[in-house]
MIPA-273460 format. One line per 8 residues: number of its first residue (from 0); their letters; for each residue z, y, x of N, C-alpha, C. Coordinates in Angstrom, 1 decimal. Atoms other than C-alpha are relative to their C-alpha. Layout:
// MIPA-273460
NUM	A	Z/Y/X/Z/Y/X/Z/Y/X  ...
This chain:
// MIPA-273460
0	XXXXXXXX	-0.4/-1.0/-0.6/-7.8/5.0/11.6/0.2/-0.1/1.6  0.0/-0.2/-1.3/-8.1/5.8/15.4/0.8/1.3/0.4  -0.4/-1.3/-0.6/-6.1/7.9/17.8/-1.3/1.3/0.3  1.0/-0.7/-0.3/-9.2/9.9/18.6/-0.6/0.8/-1.1  0.4/-0.5/1.3/-9.6/11.0/15.0/0.4/1.3/-0.2  -0.4/-1.2/-0.1/-9.6/14.9/14.3/0.7/-0.4/-1.3  -0.7/0.0/1.4/-7.5/16.1/11.1/-0.6/0.1/-1.0  1.1/0.2/1.3/-10.6/16.2/8.8/-0.2/-1.5/0.0
8	XXXXXXXX	0.2/1.2/0.0/-11.3/12.8/9.7/1.0/-1.1/-0.9  -1.0/1.0/1.0/-7.8/11.6/8.8/0.3/0.1/-1.2  -0.1/-0.5/1.7/-7.8/13.6/5.6/-0.8/-1.0/-0.7  1.2/0.5/0.7/-11.0/12.0/4.8/0.5/-1.4/-0.4  -0.8/1.4/0.0/-9.4/8.3/5.5/1.0/-0.1/-1.2  -1.2/0.2/1.1/-6.4/8.9/3.4/-0.3/0.6/-1.2  0.5/-0.1/1.3/-8.2/10.4/0.4/-0.7/-1.0/-0.8  0.6/1.3/0.7/-9.7/7.1/0.0/0.9/-1.0/-0.6
16	XXXXXXXX	-1.2/1.0/0.3/-6.3/5.4/-0.9/0.7/0.8/-1.2  -0.8/-0.4/1.0/-4.7/5.8/-4.3/1.2/-0.6/-0.2  -1.3/0.6/0.3/-1.0/5.1/-5.2/0.1/-0.4/-1.1  -0.2/0.1/1.4/-0.9/3.6/-8.6/1.0/-0.1/-0.7  -0.9/0.2/0.6/2.0/2.5/-9.1/1.3/-0.6/1.3  -1.5/0.3/-0.7/5.6/1.5/-7.2/1.1/-0.5/-0.9  -1.0/0.8/0.7/7.6/-1.3/-8.6/1.3/-0.4/1.0  -0.9/0.3/-0.2/11.1/-1.9/-7.9/0.8/-0.9/-0.7
24	XXXXXXXX	-0.6/0.9/0.7/13.2/-5.0/-9.0/1.6/-0.4/0.0  -1.2/0.0/-0.3/16.4/-4.1/-7.8/0.7/-0.7/1.1  -0.8/0.5/-0.8/19.0/-5.2/-5.3/0.1/-1.5/-0.3  0.2/1.2/-0.1/18.7/-8.8/-4.5/-0.7/-0.7/-0.9  0.8/0.5/0.7/16.1/-9.5/-6.4/-1.5/0.4/0.7  0.9/-0.3/-0.7/13.0/-10.1/-4.7/-1.5/-1.1/-0.6  0.8/1.1/0.9/10.2/-11.6/-7.1/-1.7/0.4/0.4  1.1/-0.2/-0.7/7.2/-9.6/-5.5/-0.9/-0.4/1.2
32	XXXXXXXX	0.8/0.6/-1.1/4.6/-11.1/-2.9/-1.0/1.1/0.5  0.4/-0.6/-0.8/3.0/-9.1/-0.4/-1.7/-0.6/0.0  1.5/0.7/-0.1/-1.1/-9.7/0.4/0.5/-1.4/1.2  0.0/0.8/-0.8/0.2/-11.8/3.4/1.2/-1.4/-0.7  -0.9/1.4/0.7/2.8/-13.9/1.0/1.4/0.3/0.1  -1.5/-0.2/0.1/6.0/-12.5/1.9/0.9/0.4/-1.3  -0.6/-0.5/1.4/8.5/-12.0/-0.8/1.2/0.8/0.1  -0.8/-1.0/0.1/10.2/-8.9/-1.5/0.4/1.0/-1.1
40	XXXXXXXX	-0.3/-0.7/1.6/11.8/-6.3/-4.0/-0.6/1.2/-0.3  1.0/-1.3/0.3/9.5/-3.2/-3.7/-1.4/-0.4/0.2  1.1/0.2/0.3/6.0/-3.2/-4.5/-1.1/1.2/-0.1  0.6/-1.0/-0.1/3.6/-0.7/-3.7/-2.0/-0.4/-0.7  1.7/0.4/0.3/-0.2/-1.2/-6.0/-0.7/1.4/0.6  0.8/-1.1/-0.7/-2.6/0.9/-3.9/-1.4/-0.2/-0.4  1.2/0.5/0.0/-6.2/1.0/-4.6/-1.1/1.0/1.0  1.0/-0.8/-1.2/-9.1/1.9/-1.8/-1.3/0.1/-0.9
48	XXXXXXXX	0.9/-0.7/0.1/-11.8/4.0/-3.2/-1.3/-0.7/-0.1  1.4/0.1/-0.7/-14.6/3.2/-1.2/-0.1/-1.6/-0.1  0.4/1.4/0.1/-14.0/-0.7/-1.3/0.2/-0.5/-1.1  -0.1/0.5/1.1/-13.2/-0.8/-5.0/0.9/-1.2/-0.3  -0.8/1.1/-0.3/-10.2/-2.9/-4.1/1.4/0.1/-0.4  -1.4/-0.1/0.4/-6.6/-3.1/-5.4/0.7/-0.7/1.3  -1.1/0.7/-0.8/-3.7/-3.9/-2.8/1.3/0.0/-0.5  -1.2/0.1/0.7/-0.4/-5.1/-3.8/1.1/-0.1/1.6
56	XXXXX	-0.5/0.0/-1.2/1.9/-4.3/-0.6/1.7/0.1/-0.2  -1.6/0.1/0.3/5.6/-4.5/-0.2/0.6/0.5/1.3  -0.8/-0.7/-1.0/8.2/-2.7/2.0/1.2/-1.0/0.4  -1.3/0.8/-0.5/10.8/-4.9/4.2/1.3/1.3/0.4  -1.2/-0.6/-0.1/14.0/-3.3/3.9/1.4/-0.8/0.0
């Protein structure tokens, strides 16, 4: 995505992604690893349709 994209282009880019699952292992429990290797509590599993690839992402809070 870039700053010069219009609303239609942004909608198309967002539509390429599907949220598969959100995992939460609880307070003080950080068993998940991001694509970058960071260990954290929450994990978001998303799929990119055009790439046909699944990513395991985390949120640092």
